[in-house]
N, C-alpha and C positions, 0 to 999 in steps of 0.2 A: 504494501500499499504505498502509497505518497500522497500527503495533503500538503497545500498551499495555503499560506496565511498573508492576508495582505493588511500590512501595517501603514499608519500616515501620522503616529505620534498620540492619537488621540485617546482617551480612555475607553472609549468601546472598542478601538482595533487592539488594545490590552488585554479586555475580555476576552475578544476574539482567540487570541493567543493562548491565553489562559485555558480555553475551553478546548483548542486544538490539541494543545499540550496533554491535557487529561485522556482526550481522546486515542492520542497516537502513541502513547506509551505502553498500554497494554497490548496494542497491536501488533508492536514493533515497528510502525510505520515510519517512515521518511518523512521528515517535513521541510517544508524551502520557506523560509519566509522572504516577502519581496515587499517591494515598496517600487510607485511607479512615479518617477520625476517628470513632473510637470509644472513649470514654472507658474506661481502664482500671480493671479491679479487680485491686490488686496484696495480695499476701500478704506482710506484713513480721514480722520478728523470730521467734524460736524456734528450736530444733534441730533437730525433727523434721517432715518433710515433711508437710504438709496431705493427709489423705484423707477426700475429701469433704466436703460444707459444713458438717456438724457439727462439724469438726475446727477450723473457722477463729475461733471464737470472737471477740476484739477486734484479731485481727491482721489483717484487711481495712482497707483504705484505697481509696477510690474518687476518681478522678482526676475534676475539673471538666471539663466541655466546653472552656471558655477555656484550661484547661491544656492539654487533647487539642489543640486548633485551633493552640496556639503552638508545641507539639512536631512536630505535622504540618508546619507553615509550615517549621520549620527542617529536616525531614528532606526536603521539596521542592527547597528551596534548594539543600542539599548536592548532592541526585541530579542536577539542572539545572546546578550549576557542574561537576560530574564529566563530565557529558555534553558540555558545553562545551568543555572541556579536549580532551576525546577528538573532539572536531571534528563534532558531531553536534547540529544545532539541534533543539531540543525545545520543548514546551508542558509545562505542568503542569497538573492538574486535583486539587481537594479534592473528595473524596466524603466522603457520610455516611452511618454504620450498619456494619454488620458487613459486611465485605470479602466474604464469600461470597455475599450478597445484593449489595450494591452494584456490584461489579465486572462480574458477568454482566449487569446491567442497563445500566449505563454502557457497555459494548463493543458491546452490542446498538444502544442508543442513536446512537453516533457509528459504525455499521457497520466496527469493526475487524477487520483479519485475523487479528489473534492477540493473545494475551496472554503475557508472559514474566512468571515469579515464581519466587522463591527457594522452593529446596526446604525450608527449616525456618528461619521468620523467630524476631520476637519472642516469639511465642505458644508455642513450642515446650513450655515446661514445663506449659502446659495443655492439650495436645493429647490427652492421656492423657484428658481430661474431656469435650472438645470436639469432636475429632478436627481433622485437618491443615486449613489454608485450601488449601494447592494440591491435595490431594485432593478437596476439594470443588468448586475452581474448575474443576476437570477434568470432573467430573460436571455441573455446571451451566453450564458456558461455552457462549454461542451459535457462539462460533468456537475455532478451537484454541488449546491451552494449553502454553508451553515450560515445562516444570519444571527448575530447574536447580541443580545440586548444589552 
């Protein structure tokens, strides 16, 4: 068995990792922890929430690819250390692009038996505009997806 766990540094992703580790250990499953690098676009400042693109003005800040890779490396290192503390040997993989596209492609390539993902990750503030990553993974994945609350 081979499980893939998607992490983004959120508490929901940490819970998904914990659950995956408890499922993997008794089955002797291989676990790969993945993070998909996609530079973030952040909205900073202002009191009112942004409603649509027209409302962003000069409040948009784009993260560079280098910064996104650095952030991803930290997220993966922390998750791998947590897995090691739990006594489960894991590998990590850095993916590129929208996780909704990158993860299904990756799990298909490695013939994974399942994906574990947090219910709401760091992108929850944007889900109203673009949709939930977990929901999209359930729809697009070639293998079972476990969404952990």
